[in-house]
C-alpha positions in Angstrom: 0.0 0.0 0.0 1.5 3.3 -1.1 1.4 6.2 1.5 -0.4 9.4 0.6 1.7 11.8 -1.6 3.1 14.8 0.3 2.0 18.1 -1.3 5.6 19.3 -2.0 4.8 20.6 -5.4 1.7 22.4 -4.2 3.7 24.0 -1.4 6.4 25.2 -3.8 3.7 26.6 -6.1 2.1 28.4 -3.2 5.4 29.8 -2.1 6.2 31.1 -5.6 2.7 32.7 -5.8 3.2 34.4 -2.4 6.7 35.8 -3.4 5.3 37.0 -6.7 2.3 38.7 -5.0 4.2 40.5 -2.3 7.7 40.9 -3.8 6.9 41.2 -7.5 7.9 44.9 -7.4 11.3 44.0 -6.1 11.8 41.3 -8.7 10.8 43.8 -11.4 13.3 46.3 -10.0 16.1 43.7 -9.9 15.3 42.6 -13.4 15.4 46.2 -14.8 18.6 47.0 -12.9 20.5 43.9 -14.1 19.2 44.3 -17.7 20.5 47.9 -17.6 23.9 46.7 -16.3 24.4 44.0 -18.9 23.2 46.3 -21.7 25.6 49.0 -20.5 28.6 46.7 -20.4 27.8 45.2 -23.8 27.4 48.7 -25.3 30.7 49.7 -23.7 32.6 46.7 -25.1 31.1 47.2 -28.6 31.7 51.0 -28.5 35.2 50.7 -29.7 36.1 49.0 -33.0 37.2 45.3 -32.6 40.8 45.9 -33.7 41.3 48.7 -31.1 39.8 46.6 -28.3 41.9 43.6 -29.3 45.0 45.8 -29.2 44.1 47.2 -25.8 43.4 43.6 -24.5 46.9 42.6 -25.6 48.5 45.6 -23.9 46.5 44.8 -20.7 47.7 41.2 -20.7 51.2 42.4 -21.4 51.1 44.7 -18.4 49.4 42.3 -16.0 51.7 39.4 -16.9 54.8 41.5 -16.3 55.5 42.0 -20.0 55.0 38.5 -21.2 55.1 39.0 -24.9 54.2 35.4 -25.7 50.9 35.5 -23.7 50.0 39.0 -25.0 50.6 37.8 -28.5 48.5 34.7 -28.0 45.7 36.9 -26.5 45.7 39.1 -29.6 45.7 36.1 -32.0 42.9 34.5 -30.0 40.7 37.6 -30.1 41.5 38.1 -33.8 40.3 34.6 -34.5 37.0 35.3 -32.6 36.6 38.4 -34.8 37.4 36.5 -37.9 34.8 33.9 -37.1 32.1 36.7 -36.9 31.5 35.9 -33.3 32.7 39.3 -31.9 29.3 40.7 -30.8 28.3 37.4 -29.2 31.7 37.2 -27.4 31.2 40.7 -26.1 27.7 39.8 -24.8 29.2 36.7 -23.1 32.0 38.8 -21.6 29.4 41.4 -20.3 27.4 38.6 -18.7 30.5 37.1 -17.1 31.7 40.6 -15.8 28.3 41.5 -14.3 27.8 38.0 -12.8 31.3 37.8 -11.3 31.1 41.3 -9.8 27.8 40.5 -8.2 29.0 37.1 -6.9 32.1 38.7 -5.4 30.2 41.5 -3.8 28.1 38.9 -2.0 30.6 36.2 -1.3 33.7 38.1 -0.2 32.1 39.9 2.7 30.3 36.7 3.7 33.6 34.8 3.6 35.3 37.5 5.8 32.4 37.4 8.2 32.4 33.6 8.4 36.1 33.6 9.1 35.5 35.6 12.2 32.3 33.9 13.4 32.0 30.2 14.1 28.1 30.3 14.3 27.9 31.9 10.9 30.5 29.5 9.5 28.5 26.5 10.9 25.3 27.9 9.1 27.1 28.6 5.8 29.0 25.3 5.5 26.0 23.0 4.8 24.4 25.7 2.6 27.6 25.8 0.5 27.8 22.0 0.4 24.2 22.0 -0.9 24.9 24.7 -3.5 28.0 23.0 -4.8 26.4 19.5 -5.1 23.3 20.8 -6.8 23.3 20.1 -10.6 23.9 23.4 -12.4 20.8 23.0 -14.6 18.6 23.2 -11.4 19.7 26.8 -10.8 17.8 27.7 -14.0 14.4 26.7 -12.6 13.9 29.3 -9.8 15.6 32.0 -12.0 13.0 31.3 -14.8 10.1 31.2 -12.4 10.9 34.6 -10.9 12.5 36.5 -13.8 11.2 34.8 -16.9 13.5 34.2 -19.9 16.5 36.3 -21.1 19.8 37.6 -19.8 18.6 38.5 -16.3 17.6 35.0 -15.1 20.8 33.8 -16.6 22.8 36.3 -14.4 20.8 35.3 -11.3 21.5 31.6 -11.9 25.2 32.4 -12.7 25.7 34.5 -9.5 24.3 31.7 -7.3 26.3 29.0 -9.1 29.6 31.0 -9.0 29.5 32.2 -5.4 30.5 29.2 -3.3 34.3 28.9 -4.3 35.0 32.6 -3.6 33.2 32.4 -0.3 34.9 29.2 0.8 38.4 30.3 -0.2 38.0 33.7 1.4 37.0 32.0 4.6 39.8 29.5 4.3 42.5 32.0 3.5 41.8 34.2 6.5 41.6 31.2 8.8 45.0 30.1 7.6 46.8 33.4 8.5 49.5 32.4 11.0 48.5 32.9 14.6 51.9 34.6 15.3 51.0 37.4 12.9 47.7 38.0 14.6 49.4 38.1 18.0 51.9 40.6 16.8 49.1 42.8 15.4 47.3 42.5 18.7 50.5 43.4 20.6 50.9 46.6 18.6 47.3 47.5 19.5 45.8 47.1 16.1 42.0 47.5 15.9 40.0 44.7 14.3 39.7 46.8 11.1 43.4 47.4 10.9 44.2 43.7 11.6 41.8 42.7 8.8 43.0 45.2 6.2 46.7 45.2 6.9 47.4 41.6 8.1 44.7 39.1 7.3 43.6 40.2 3.8 47.1 40.7 2.4 48.3 37.3 3.7 45.2 35.6 2.5 45.2 37.3 -0.9 46.6 34.4 -2.9 43.9 32.1 -1.6 41.2 34.7 -2.1 42.4 35.3 -5.7 42.2 31.6 -6.3 38.6 31.8 -5.3 38.1 34.8 -7.6 39.6 32.8 -10.4 37.3 29.9 -9.8 34.3 32.3 -9.6 35.1 33.7 -13.0 35.6 30.3 -14.6 32.3 29.0 -13.1 30.5 32.2 -14.3 31.8 31.6 -17.8 30.7 28.0 -17.8 27.3 28.9 -16.4 26.6 31.6 -19.0 26.8 28.8 -21.6 24.2 26.7 -19.7 22.1 29.8 -19.2 21.7 30.1 -22.9 19.0 27.5 -22.5 16.8 30.1 -20.9 17.6 32.8 -23.5 20.8 34.4 -22.0 22.3 34.8 -25.4 25.9 35.1 -26.3 28.3 32.4 -27.4 26.4 29.8 -25.4 23.3 30.3 -27.5 25.4 29.7 -30.6 26.6 26.4 -29.1 23.0 25.5 -28.2 21.8 26.2 -31.8 24.7 24.1 -33.1 23.7 21.2 -31.0 20.0 21.5 -31.9 20.8 21.6 -35.6 23.6 19.0 -35.4 25.8 21.7 -36.9 29.3 20.6 -35.8 31.1 23.6 -37.3 28.8 26.2 -35.6 29.1 24.6 -32.3 32.8 24.1 -32.5 33.5 27.7 -33.5 31.4 29.0 -30.6 33.0 26.6 -28.2 36.5 27.5 -29.3 35.7 31.2 -28.7 34.5 30.4 -25.2 37.7 28.5 -24.5 39.8 31.5 -25.7 37.9 33.9 -23.4 38.3 31.4 -20.5 42.1 31.1 -21.0 42.5 34.9 -21.3 40.5 35.6 -18.1 42.3 32.8 -16.3 45.7 34.1 -17.1 44.8 37.6 -16.2 43.4 36.7 -12.7 46.3 34.3 -12.0 48.9 37.0 -12.7 47.1 39.5 -10.5 48.3 37.6 -7.4 52.1 38.1 -7.7 51.5 41.8 -8.5 49.7 42.3 -5.2 52.2 40.2 -3.3 55.0 42.4 -4.5 53.5 45.5 -2.9 
């Protein structure tokens, strides 16, 4: 004999209706704000001609990587290939989505990681939540985003922010906790305030670990923007999706190659930011 079915689906539907009724104005405000941000970044990236932006990107990589001409040259060649494949505007939209999503994820996760490092109760609460978030299949994040924000770039950003947050939060927490106790005791001996101790001792020492979290956050954001194309986020991910739907190997491969190029460039830039800060 089968037991009665629990009304889980009905409860979820009632919760969604309640949120939509009482917080619909907030969801609309968030949707309009994020749409404006993504559109603004995309317009900014497309404002300059592609060759000029490619040259500037090469110079940026050259400076960040301490004048590594090989990496700067590969960056220029990779971006020229994206331009040659007529994927430039889609790549800039993907880059805008990644930038907005990463900034929002870091704005939330870094302060939470710092707070969790100094509070055991908060850390105990966040740990199972992060475990849950990191074991959840990435496609599941699309469901609540679509329910509350419909289709388009905005739900894609929401899903990407939630998906990309955990590594940055965890590694910020871990990095601060791994600061040698002797350094903390010296700071206390000199009468440092908690703010001075955080800004001048803990964060500089933990910076390599924090930057590793930032790097992971960017990579996850880039991977999620591809998955978010299933709900209309657009960009290179949408081209990959169309390639799969039409069994067009060439289209899917070209878009996938452009995503890989962007991922490598972003990865190398963030990796090389750490030694630069360490040297200060």
